[in-house]
C-alpha positions as CSV (number, residue, x, y, z in Angstrom):
1,M,103.6,112.5,117.8
2,E,101.1,112.0,120.7
3,R,98.0,110.8,119.0
4,D,95.5,112.4,121.4
5,V,97.3,115.8,121.1
6,E,97.4,115.6,117.3
7,L,93.7,114.6,117.1
8,S,92.8,117.6,119.2
9,E,94.9,120.0,117.2
10,F,93.8,118.6,113.9
11,L,90.1,119.0,114.7
12,K,90.6,122.5,116.1
13,S,92.6,123.6,112.9
14,R,89.9,122.2,110.6
15,R,87.1,123.8,112.6
16,A,88.8,127.1,112.6
17,R,89.2,127.2,108.8
18,L,85.4,126.7,108.1
19,R,83.2,129.8,108.2
20,P,79.7,129.4,109.6
21,D,78.1,130.6,106.3
22,E,80.1,128.0,104.4
23,A,78.5,125.3,106.6
24,G,75.0,126.8,106.1
25,L,74.8,128.8,109.3
26,P,74.1,132.6,109.5
27,F,77.3,134.6,109.9
28,K,77.1,137.8,111.9
29,T,79.4,140.6,111.0
30,N,78.3,143.1,113.6
31,G,81.2,142.4,115.9
32,T,79.4,140.1,118.3
33,R,81.2,137.0,117.1
34,R,84.7,136.5,118.4
35,V,85.8,133.7,116.0
36,T,85.3,133.3,112.2
37,G,85.5,129.5,112.4
38,L,82.8,127.1,113.6
39,R,82.2,126.9,117.4
40,R,82.2,123.5,119.0
41,E,78.4,123.6,119.6
42,E,77.8,124.6,116.0
43,L,79.8,121.7,114.7
44,A,78.1,119.3,117.0
45,L,74.7,120.4,115.9
46,L,75.5,120.1,112.2
47,A,77.1,116.6,112.8
48,G,74.2,115.4,114.8
49,V,76.1,114.7,118.0
50,S,76.0,116.1,121.5
51,V,78.3,119.0,122.4
52,A,79.8,116.9,125.2
53,H,80.4,114.0,122.8
54,Y,82.2,116.2,120.3
55,T,84.1,118.0,123.1
56,R,85.5,114.7,124.4
57,L,86.7,113.9,120.8
58,E,88.3,117.3,120.4
59,Q,90.1,116.7,123.7
60,G,91.7,113.5,122.2
61,R,89.4,111.0,123.9
62,S,88.2,108.9,121.0
63,Q,87.8,105.5,122.5
64,N,84.0,105.3,122.2
65,V,83.6,107.3,119.0
66,S,82.1,105.3,116.1
67,A,83.2,105.5,112.5
68,E,79.8,106.9,111.6
69,V,80.2,109.8,113.9
70,L,83.7,110.5,112.5
71,D,82.3,110.5,109.0
72,S,79.5,112.9,110.0
73,I,82.1,115.3,111.5
74,A,84.3,114.9,108.4
75,D,81.3,115.8,106.2
76,V,80.6,119.0,108.2
77,L,84.3,120.0,108.1
78,R,84.5,119.2,104.4
79,L,87.6,117.1,104.8
80,T,89.3,115.7,101.8
81,G,89.7,112.0,101.3
82,D,93.2,112.0,102.8
83,E,92.1,114.2,105.7
84,R,89.1,111.9,106.4
85,S,91.4,108.8,106.4
86,Y,93.8,110.7,108.7
87,L,91.0,111.5,111.2
88,H,90.0,107.8,111.3
89,A,93.6,106.8,111.8
90,L,94.1,109.2,114.7
91,A,90.8,108.3,116.4
92,H,91.1,104.6,115.9
93,P,94.8,103.8,115.6
94,A,96.0,100.5,114.4
95,H,97.8,98.2,116.7
96,R,101.4,99.2,117.2
97,C,103.1,98.3,113.9
98,R,106.1,96.1,113.9
99,D,109.3,98.1,113.7
100,F,111.3,96.3,111.0
101,P,115.1,96.3,111.1
102,Q,116.9,98.3,108.5
103,H,118.0,95.7,106.0
104,P,119.4,96.3,102.6
105,I,116.6,95.8,100.1
106,R,116.0,92.5,98.3
107,P,118.5,91.8,95.5
108,G,115.6,91.4,93.1
109,L,114.3,94.9,93.9
110,Q,117.7,96.4,93.5
111,R,118.1,94.7,90.1
112,L,114.7,96.1,89.1
113,L,115.9,99.6,90.0
114,D,119.1,99.2,88.1
115,S,117.2,97.9,85.0
116,L,115.3,101.2,84.8
117,V,118.1,102.9,83.0
118,R,115.9,105.8,81.6
119,T,113.6,106.1,84.6
120,P,114.8,107.8,87.8
121,A,113.6,105.6,90.7
122,L,113.9,105.6,94.5
123,V,112.8,103.1,97.2
124,L,111.4,105.0,100.2
125,G,111.1,103.9,103.8
126,R,108.6,104.9,106.4
127,H,109.7,108.5,106.9
128,A,110.6,109.1,103.3
129,D,114.1,107.9,103.9
130,V,115.8,106.9,100.7
131,I,116.6,103.2,101.1
132,A,117.8,102.6,97.5
133,W,117.9,104.2,94.1
134,N,119.2,103.8,90.6
135,T,122.0,105.6,88.8
136,L,119.7,107.9,86.9
137,A,118.0,109.1,90.2
138,A,121.4,110.0,91.6
139,A,122.2,111.9,88.3
140,V,118.9,113.8,88.5
141,F,118.6,114.6,92.2
142,A,121.8,114.2,94.1
143,D,124.8,111.9,94.7
144,L,122.9,109.9,97.3
145,A,125.7,107.5,98.0
146,A,127.8,110.4,99.3
147,I,125.1,111.4,101.8
148,P,125.3,109.9,105.3
149,E,122.4,107.5,106.0
150,E,120.8,109.7,108.7
151,R,120.5,112.6,106.3
152,R,119.5,110.5,103.2
153,T,115.8,111.4,103.4
154,L,113.5,113.5,101.3
155,G,113.0,115.8,104.3
156,H,116.7,116.6,104.5
157,L,117.1,116.9,100.7
158,I,114.1,119.3,100.4
159,F,114.7,121.5,103.4
160,L,118.4,121.4,104.0
161,D,120.1,120.9,100.6
162,D,120.6,124.2,98.8
163,D,121.2,122.5,95.4
164,V,117.9,120.6,95.6
165,R,116.1,123.7,96.6
166,R,117.6,125.7,93.8
167,M,116.8,123.0,91.2
168,H,113.1,123.2,92.2
169,G,113.0,127.0,91.9
170,D,109.5,128.5,92.3
171,G,108.0,125.0,92.7
172,W,110.0,124.4,96.0
173,H,107.2,125.8,98.3
174,R,104.6,123.5,96.8
175,L,107.1,120.6,97.0
176,A,107.8,121.4,100.7
177,R,104.2,121.6,101.6
178,E,103.3,118.4,99.9
179,H,106.2,116.6,101.6
180,V,105.2,117.7,105.1
181,A,101.6,116.7,104.4
182,R,102.7,113.3,103.3
183,L,104.8,112.9,106.5
184,R,101.7,113.5,108.5
185,V,100.0,110.6,106.7
186,L,103.0,108.4,107.4
187,A,103.0,109.4,111.1
188,A,99.4,108.3,111.4
189,R,99.9,105.2,109.3
190,Y,102.8,104.0,111.5
191,P,101.6,104.9,115.0
192,E,104.3,105.1,117.6
193,N,107.0,104.2,115.2
194,P,110.1,105.9,116.7
195,R,112.0,106.6,113.5
196,V,109.1,108.5,111.9
197,M,108.8,111.1,114.7
198,A,112.6,111.1,115.3
199,H,113.0,112.3,111.7
200,V,110.3,114.9,112.1
201,D,111.9,116.2,115.3
202,A,115.4,116.3,113.6
203,V,114.2,118.3,110.6
204,C,112.1,120.6,112.8
205,K,115.2,121.5,114.8
206,R,117.2,122.4,111.7
207,S,114.6,124.0,109.5
208,P,112.2,126.8,110.6
209,E,110.3,126.4,107.3
210,F,109.7,122.7,108.0
211,R,108.7,123.6,111.6
212,A,106.1,126.2,110.4
213,L,104.6,123.8,107.9
214,W,104.3,121.0,110.4
215,T,102.2,123.2,112.7
216,E,99.6,123.7,109.9
217,H,98.4,120.1,110.1
218,H,98.1,119.8,106.3
219,V,97.4,116.2,105.3
220,A,97.7,114.7,101.8
221,A,99.1,111.5,100.5
222,A,100.6,113.0,97.3
223,T,101.2,109.7,95.6
224,H,101.4,111.4,92.1
225,R,103.0,114.7,91.5
226,D,104.4,116.9,88.7
227,Y,107.8,118.7,88.9
228,V,109.7,121.2,86.8
229,L,113.4,121.1,87.6
230,D,116.2,123.3,86.5
231,H,118.9,120.7,86.2
232,P,122.5,122.0,86.2
233,V,123.5,119.7,83.3
234,V,120.5,119.3,81.0
235,G,118.4,122.3,81.9
236,E,114.6,122.1,82.3
237,L,113.2,118.7,83.2
238,R,109.4,118.3,83.4
239,L,108.8,115.0,85.3
240,S,105.7,113.2,86.5
241,A,106.2,111.1,89.7
242,E,104.2,108.0,90.9
243,L,104.6,106.4,94.3
244,V,103.9,102.7,93.8
245,S,103.3,100.6,97.0
246,L,105.2,97.4,97.5
247,P,102.7,95.1,99.4
248,G,105.4,92.3,99.8
249,D,107.7,94.8,101.6
250,P,105.8,96.2,104.6
251,E,108.9,97.9,105.9
252,L,109.0,100.2,102.9
253,Q,106.7,103.1,101.9
254,G,107.0,102.3,98.2
255,L,108.8,102.8,94.9
256,D,109.0,106.4,93.6
257,L,109.2,106.5,89.8
258,Y,109.8,109.6,87.6
259,A,109.1,109.9,83.9
260,A,109.0,112.5,81.2
261,E,106.5,112.9,78.3
262,P,107.6,110.8,75.4
263,G,109.3,112.8,72.7
264,S,109.8,115.8,74.8
265,A,113.0,117.8,75.6
266,S,112.8,116.4,79.1
267,E,112.9,112.9,77.8
268,A,115.9,113.8,75.8
269,G,117.5,115.2,78.9
270,L,117.0,112.0,80.8
271,R,118.4,110.1,77.8
272,H,121.5,112.3,77.9
273,L,122.0,111.8,81.6
274,A,121.5,108.1,81.3
275,A,124.1,107.9,78.5
276,T,126.7,110.1,80.1
277,T,126.4,109.2,83.8
278,T,128.7,106.3,84.7
279,R,130.2,107.1,88.0
280,L,127.3,107.8,90.4
281,P,126.7,104.6,92.5
282,S,123.2,103.2,92.8
283,A,123.7,102.0,96.3
284,P,125.4,103.2,99.5
285,P,129.0,102.2,100.0
286,A,129.5,99.3,102.4
287,A,130.6,101.7,105.2
288,L,127.3,103.6,105.0
289,R,124.9,100.6,104.6
290,P,122.8,99.6,107.5
291,S,123.9,96.2,108.8
292,I,121.6,93.2,108.9
293,T,120.6,92.3,112.5
């Protein structure tokens, strides 16, 4: 993702979605106005900056733009908290982040995963690649050990795995949109990281639906979510998910945990899967593990 191009396209998309009357400007309906969104000069006026200054920003030239100006523009555009953070990350990118080698996770973290016998859990990398998991996660979502490493990502599972799509049913479209929105956050969080954009390019080539969603520039962290799954063994599973950051493991996105309401049929379904699943491995076989360099 070229940062200046994405900054330009993101601002244009957010300017186009805001009607003048929503921003407190008169909206003419007599056919003299060619666009329904804000014009550049209108946005600049409302944000208190010169048209030339804003135009440079929308062209991707953000070197001399202050955080205060970005916040003023974000206020006018009515950006969400995640969108505001995304705008700042694009305009003032962090130093190139260290590209950590793909090591197996710490033994202690894998032991923690395996100890969560009634809680499906995944460890996610920088582009939502599934680095590790526990047995119950494999029983709920997919036999992850059987999936080649380059396709063991949430993007591949959501957009290219028919079983996963069928299990999410009517909720699949919301899941897909949320996932693409989170990938945009990751792309800004890890600027110039080659694996993040290589993953986006790979799924774009194979999934027209992913490609269409990517062009919408939707941005959301989606750290907590709710799902209703139609599981082939236990039927309906209503799960809440929480993505927990791991500050001591900067190469990882975090630990994704799933839970059902206590005493519910969904909790009973998880208990059944935990009690009857014994042959789904909780780590990739040696031949599929990334080697330590």
